[in-house]
ROTOR-954284 format. One record per residue (C-alpha): residue in three letters; x, y, z. Coordinates in steps of 0.2 Angstrom, whole numbers, padded with zeros to 4 digits, always signed. Each point is the difference from the previous one (the first is absolute). Layout:
REM residues N
ALAXYZ;...
END
This chain:
REM residues 269
GLU+0000+0000+0000;TYR+0014+0012+0004;ARG+0009-0004-0016;GLY-0016+0003-0010;THR-0002+0017+0009;HIS+0018+0005-0003;GLU-0001-0004-0018;LEU-0017+0010-0002;LEU+0008+0015+0009;ILE+0015+0000-0012;ASN-0012-0002-0015;LEU-0010+0015+0006;VAL+0015+0011+0002;LEU+0007-0005-0017;ARG-0018+0004-0007;ASP+0000+0017+0008;LEU+0018+0004-0006;ARG-0004-0005-0018;GLY-0017+0009+0000;ARG+0008+0016+0006;TYR+0008+0006-0016;LYS-0010-0011-0012;ARG+0000+0007-0018;SER+0011+0014+0006;VAL+0014+0005-0012;LEU+0013+0004+0013;GLY-0006-0015+0011;TRP+0010-0002+0016;THR+0010+0016-0003;TRP-0015+0009+0007;SER+0004-0008+0017;LEU+0016+0011+0000;MET-0007+0015-0010;ASN-0015+0003+0012;PRO+0011+0003+0016;LEU+0013+0009-0010;ALA-0013+0013-0006;THR-0007+0002+0018;ILE+0017+0002+0006;LEU+0004+0013-0013;ILE-0016+0010+0004;TYR+0003+0001+0019;TRP+0019+0004-0003;VAL-0004+0015-0011;VAL-0014+0006+0011;PHE+0008-0002+0018;SER+0018+0002-0004;SER+0000+0013-0014;PHE-0016+0010+0003;LEU-0002-0002+0019;LYS+0019-0001+0004;VAL-0002-0015+0012;GLU+0017-0006+0005;ALA+0005-0018+0004;PRO+0010-0003+0016;THR+0017-0007-0001;GLY+0001-0018+0003;ASP+0007-0006+0016;PRO+0013-0008-0001;SER-0001-0002-0019;GLU+0002+0019-0003;LEU-0011-0002-0015;LYS-0010+0016-0004;SER-0012-0002-0015;PHE-0019+0005+0001;VAL-0005-0012-0014;LEU+0008-0015+0009;PHE-0007+0006+0016;LEU-0017+0001-0008;VAL+0001-0017-0008;CYS+0004-0008+0017;GLY-0017+0005+0006;LEU-0010-0001-0016;LEU+0004-0018-0004;PRO-0007-0007+0016;TYR-0015+0012-0001;ARG-0004-0005-0018;PHE+0000-0019+0005;LEU-0012+0003+0014;SER-0012+0012-0010;GLU+0000-0011-0015;SER-0003-0015+0011;MET-0015+0008+0008;ASN-0007+0006-0017;ALA+0002-0017-0008;SER-0006-0011+0015;VAL-0016+0011+0002;GLU-0006-0006-0017;SER+0007-0017+0001;LEU-0016-0010+0004;LEU-0012+0011-0011;SER+0012-0002-0015;ASN+0000-0019+0002;SER-0019-0001+0003;ASN-0002-0015-0012;LEU+0013-0010+0010;VAL-0007+0005+0017;LYS-0018-0006-0006;LYS+0004-0016-0010;VAL+0016-0008+0008;TYR+0003-0004+0018;PHE+0018+0004+0006;PRO+0008+0010+0014;ARG-0006+0018-0006;GLU+0014+0008+0010;LEU+0012-0006-0014;LEU-0008+0013-0012;VAL+0005+0014+0013;VAL+0017-0008+0003;SER+0004-0002-0019;SER-0004+0019-0003;VAL+0013+0005+0014;GLY+0012-0014-0006;ALA+0000+0007-0018;LEU+0004+0017+0006;LEU+0014-0007+0011;VAL+0009-0006-0015;THR+0000+0017-0008;PHE+0005+0008+0017;VAL+0015-0012+0001;ILE+0005+0004-0017;GLU-0001+0019+0003;LEU+0010-0002+0016;GLY+0013-0010-0009;VAL+0002+0013-0014;PHE+0001+0014+0014;SER+0013-0009+0009;LEU+0011+0000-0016;VAL-0003+0019-0001;LEU+0005+0002+0018;LEU+0016-0010-0004;ALA+0004+0012-0015;PHE-0002+0015+0012;GLY+0013-0009+0012;ASN-0012-0007+0013;MET+0005-0018+0004;THR-0017-0007+0002;LEU+0004-0018-0003;PRO+0004-0005+0018;TRP-0016+0008+0005;LEU-0011-0010-0012;PRO-0005-0014+0012;LEU-0007+0014+0012;VAL-0009+0007-0015;LEU-0008-0017-0003;VAL-0005+0000+0019;LEU-0009+0017-0002;VAL-0008-0006-0016;ALA-0007-0016+0009;ILE-0007+0012+0014;GLU-0008+0011-0013;VAL-0008-0015-0009;ALA-0008-0006+0016;PHE-0006+0018+0003;ALA-0007+0002-0017;LEU-0008-0017+0000;GLY-0009+0003+0016;ILE-0007+0016-0007;ALA-0005-0009-0016;LEU-0009-0014+0009;VAL-0011+0013+0008;LEU-0003+0011-0015;ALA-0004-0014-0013;PRO-0016-0007+0009;LEU-0005+0017+0006;ASN-0001+0006-0018;VAL-0011-0014-0004;TYR-0013+0005+0013;LEU+0003+0019-0001;ARG+0005+0005-0017;ASP+0005+0017+0006;THR+0015-0007+0008;LYS+0011+0002-0015;HIS-0004+0019-0001;PHE+0004+0002+0018;VAL+0017-0009-0003;GLY+0004+0013-0014;ILE-0003+0014+0012;PHE+0009-0008+0014;LEU+0016-0004-0010;GLN+0001+0019-0005;LEU+0000+0004+0019;LEU+0012-0014+0004;PHE+0013+0006-0013;TYR+0002+0017+0008;SER-0001-0006+0018;ALA+0017-0009-0002;PRO+0017+0007-0004;ILE+0000-0005-0018;VAL+0003+0016-0009;TYR+0007+0010+0015;PRO+0012-0004+0014;ILE-0008-0003+0017;SER+0010+0015+0007;LEU-0013+0011-0008;VAL-0014-0006+0011;ALA-0002+0011+0015;LYS+0002-0008+0017;ASP-0015+0009+0007;ALA-0015+0009-0007;ASN-0015+0010+0007;VAL-0016-0006-0006;LEU-0016+0009+0005;GLY+0009+0007+0015;VAL+0007-0018+0005;ASP+0018-0003+0000;LEU+0004-0017-0008;PRO+0016-0010-0002;LEU-0002+0000-0019;ARG+0016-0010-0003;ASP-0004-0014+0012;LEU-0018-0001-0007;TYR+0008+0000-0018;GLU+0011-0014+0004;LEU-0014-0011+0005;ASN-0003-0003-0018;PRO+0008-0017-0004;LEU+0004+0007-0018;VAL+0012+0012+0008;SER+0009-0014+0009;LEU+0000-0010-0017;VAL+0007+0014-0010;ASP+0013+0004+0013;SER+0006-0018+0001;PHE+0002-0002-0019;ARG+0009+0017-0001;ALA+0011-0005+0015;VAL+0006-0015-0009;LEU+0001+0006-0018;TYR+0004+0018+0002;ASP+0010+0001+0016;LEU+0007-0017+0000;ARG-0004-0004+0018;PHE-0011-0011+0010;PRO-0017+0007+0002;ASP-0007+0005+0017;THR-0004-0016+0010;GLY-0016+0009+0007;ASP-0006+0003-0018;LEU+0003-0019-0005;LEU-0010-0006+0015;TYR-0014+0013-0003;LEU-0001-0005-0018;SER+0001-0019+0004;GLY-0014+0002+0013;TRP-0011+0010-0012;ALA+0003-0014-0014;LEU-0004-0014+0012;VAL-0016+0008+0007;LEU-0006+0005-0018;LEU+0004-0018-0007;VAL-0010-0008+0014;PHE-0014+0012+0000;GLY-0001-0001-0019;HIS+0000-0019+0000;TRP-0014-0001+0013;LEU-0011+0013-0009;PHE+0002-0008-0017;GLY-0005-0017+0008;ARG-0016+0009+0007;LEU-0005+0008-0016;ASP+0005-0014-0011;ARG-0016-0010+0003;ARG-0011+0011-0011;LEU+0012+0007-0013;ALA-0006-0011-0014;GLU-0018+0008+0003;GLU+0006+0018+0001;VAL+0013+0001-0014;
END
């Protein structure tokens, strides 16, 4: 049974990968062109127009806004694309859900798995770019894979919540789009965390803004990737534990919720 499930998952991932750029002239080239176009736009806007400066890597001494940007943008893109893909994963496979009995979680897992392949390729190419700039990232790649594993668990937990919710409440995908816009600017992706004020007065109430800001797990995720790839240092242990805790809770909750909502999925899709 496990072997059959394993083979089905691989086939679903391959199907998603083949279908993504089907009938496209450039094909898989788009998997690199899309992030490159996004990077170029943010680089021009935030570095050239708004004059946001990247901090100097410690201890790498690297100072490049575009490399600083990519360190945060790649993990964010994987998370956001996983959420966008998974929220539609059951509805877009409604024929399978209605007619064939199999573990429906595999449709969600495969949507994240296909994006994981692209994410790993992007990280590999980016590591070579960092090497060209003198950042010796190769010894740190095992730690990068640990961060990827944590983020995959994190993304999968969210995906297992969003996919069945969107079957019962079709507005879910629209809420996800709005949430992702907020999430992007609520983490230090296009700006250094040093620009976030430590305190703020809101409606006459003094708030520890930086402390509240750092409760966002995406802040810890971006900081951890940046620590390894940009700074060439071990990420903060507290960030790793915080991220791992979030990933575990989301994965357990997502698995439980999917099991509860799975019973009537075939009727609702």
